[in-house]
C-alpha positions as CSV (number, residue, x, y, z in Angstrom):
1,M,201.0,40.3,66.6
2,S,204.4,41.5,65.7
3,E,205.9,41.9,62.3
4,S,209.3,43.2,61.2
5,T,209.7,45.8,58.6
6,D,212.2,48.5,57.8
7,L,210.7,51.8,58.7
8,T,213.8,53.6,59.8
9,G,214.5,55.5,56.6
10,I,211.0,56.8,55.9
11,E,211.1,60.6,56.2
12,F,208.4,62.7,57.9
13,A,208.2,66.3,59.2
14,D,208.3,67.4,62.8
15,A,206.0,70.3,63.9
16,Q,208.6,72.8,62.8
17,G,208.9,71.4,59.4
18,A,212.3,69.7,59.8
19,T,212.8,66.3,58.2
20,R,212.9,63.4,60.6
21,T,213.1,59.6,60.5
22,L,212.6,56.9,63.2
23,Q,216.4,56.8,63.4
24,D,216.2,60.2,65.2
25,Y,214.5,58.4,68.0
26,A,216.8,55.4,68.1
27,G,217.8,53.7,71.3
28,G,214.4,52.4,72.3
29,P,211.0,51.6,71.1
30,V,208.7,54.2,69.5
31,L,205.0,54.3,70.0
32,I,203.4,55.9,66.9
33,V,199.9,57.2,67.3
34,N,197.6,59.2,65.0
35,V,196.1,61.8,67.3
36,A,193.1,64.2,67.2
37,S,192.0,66.9,69.5
38,R,188.2,66.6,69.1
39,C,187.7,62.9,69.3
40,G,185.9,60.8,71.9
41,L,189.3,59.0,72.4
42,T,191.2,62.3,72.9
43,P,191.6,61.5,76.7
44,Q,194.1,58.9,75.6
45,Y,196.5,61.9,75.4
46,A,196.8,61.7,79.2
47,Q,197.7,58.0,79.1
48,L,200.2,58.5,76.3
49,E,201.8,61.3,78.3
50,Q,202.0,58.9,81.3
51,L,203.7,56.3,79.2
52,Q,206.2,58.9,78.0
53,R,206.9,60.0,81.6
54,D,207.1,56.4,83.0
55,Y,209.1,54.8,80.1
56,G,210.8,57.7,78.4
57,P,213.7,57.6,80.8
58,R,214.1,53.9,79.9
59,G,214.1,54.6,76.1
60,L,210.5,54.8,74.9
61,T,209.4,57.7,72.7
62,V,205.7,58.4,72.0
63,L,205.2,60.1,68.6
64,G,201.9,61.8,67.9
65,F,200.9,62.3,64.3
66,P,197.9,64.7,64.1
67,C,195.4,63.6,61.4
68,N,192.2,65.2,60.3
69,Q,190.8,62.3,58.2
70,F,188.3,61.0,60.7
71,M,185.2,63.2,60.8
72,G,187.4,66.4,60.8
73,Q,188.4,65.8,64.4
74,E,191.8,67.5,64.1
75,P,191.0,70.7,62.1
76,G,193.5,73.1,63.7
77,T,196.9,74.3,62.5
78,I,200.0,72.6,63.8
79,E,200.5,75.6,66.1
80,E,197.0,75.3,67.5
81,I,197.4,71.5,68.0
82,L,200.7,72.0,69.9
83,E,199.1,74.6,72.1
84,Y,196.1,72.4,72.8
85,C,198.3,69.3,73.6
86,S,200.5,71.3,75.9
87,T,198.0,73.3,77.8
88,T,195.2,70.7,78.0
89,W,197.1,67.4,78.4
90,G,200.6,68.5,79.4
91,V,202.0,66.6,76.4
92,S,205.8,66.5,76.4
93,F,206.3,63.9,73.7
94,P,206.9,64.9,70.1
95,I,203.8,66.0,68.2
96,L,204.8,65.9,64.5
97,D,203.3,67.6,61.4
98,K,199.8,66.7,60.3
99,I,199.6,63.8,57.9
100,E,197.1,61.5,56.3
101,V,197.1,58.0,57.5
102,G,194.8,56.4,54.9
103,G,193.7,56.6,51.3
104,E,195.6,57.6,48.3
105,D,197.5,60.4,50.1
106,A,198.5,58.3,53.1
107,H,201.9,59.1,54.4
108,P,204.6,56.4,53.4
109,L,205.1,55.6,57.1
110,Y,201.5,54.7,57.5
111,R,201.4,52.9,54.2
112,A,204.1,50.6,55.7
113,L,202.6,50.4,59.2
114,T,199.1,49.4,58.0
115,Q,200.6,46.3,56.4
116,V,201.1,45.0,59.9
117,P,198.2,42.9,61.3
118,D,196.7,43.6,64.7
119,A,196.2,41.0,67.5
120,E,193.3,39.4,65.5
121,G,195.5,39.0,62.4
122,T,193.9,41.9,60.5
123,A,196.1,44.3,58.6
124,G,194.7,47.2,56.5
125,P,193.6,50.8,57.1
126,V,193.7,52.7,60.3
127,Q,190.3,52.3,61.9
128,W,190.1,55.7,63.7
129,N,192.1,58.2,65.7
130,F,194.5,56.9,68.3
131,E,195.5,53.7,66.5
132,K,198.9,52.7,68.0
133,F,202.0,51.0,66.5
134,L,204.9,50.0,68.7
135,V,208.1,49.9,66.7
136,T,211.0,48.2,68.5
137,A,214.7,48.8,68.0
138,D,214.9,45.7,65.8
139,G,212.1,46.9,63.5
140,S,209.3,44.7,64.9
141,V,205.9,46.3,64.9
142,T,203.0,45.5,67.1
143,R,199.6,47.1,66.3
144,F,197.0,48.2,68.7
145,R,193.6,49.4,67.5
146,P,192.1,52.7,68.7
147,K,190.0,51.4,71.6
148,V,193.0,49.6,73.1
149,T,194.0,52.2,75.6
150,P,197.7,53.2,76.0
151,D,197.7,51.8,79.6
152,A,196.1,48.4,78.6
153,P,198.0,45.4,79.9
154,E,198.9,44.2,76.4
155,V,200.4,47.6,75.5
156,I,202.4,47.9,78.7
157,E,203.7,44.3,78.3
158,A,204.8,45.0,74.7
159,I,206.6,48.3,75.8
160,E,208.3,46.6,78.7
161,A,209.5,43.7,76.5
162,A,210.8,46.2,73.9
163,L,212.8,48.4,76.3
164,P,216.6,48.3,76.3
165,R,217.9,46.0,79.0
């Protein structure tokens, strides 16, 4: 399910504290994922990195937003998270500053993203770590729940359809 919304001007911080927006990653689709280092789904880092390697040259950017809201599965500092992602998973895609993805303190980007329904037509809160939102250049958003792996056919199909021609 794809829905269009204007997310491009919402500010967030990168791992060094600099202000960014999705406009900084313009030119192709962006796959936004709330990540965690101590989760049963953490091996998805390898698949996310493979997507970045396979589709990055064609315009895709994977963005990882560490979040500690689900059973404290991302407790480290941003420096510890960056080190873990680099040494354990070889992550080359941007890991941004830690944020909250749900509740009263949810980041504005996630407040907007969670309005988008998933394939079953359900919008609302992020269910767990590694929920994925594909934002295309025209602002369309497709939502994939945490257990949908980054290399699932529906994710690959959506990415390929969103790449610049």
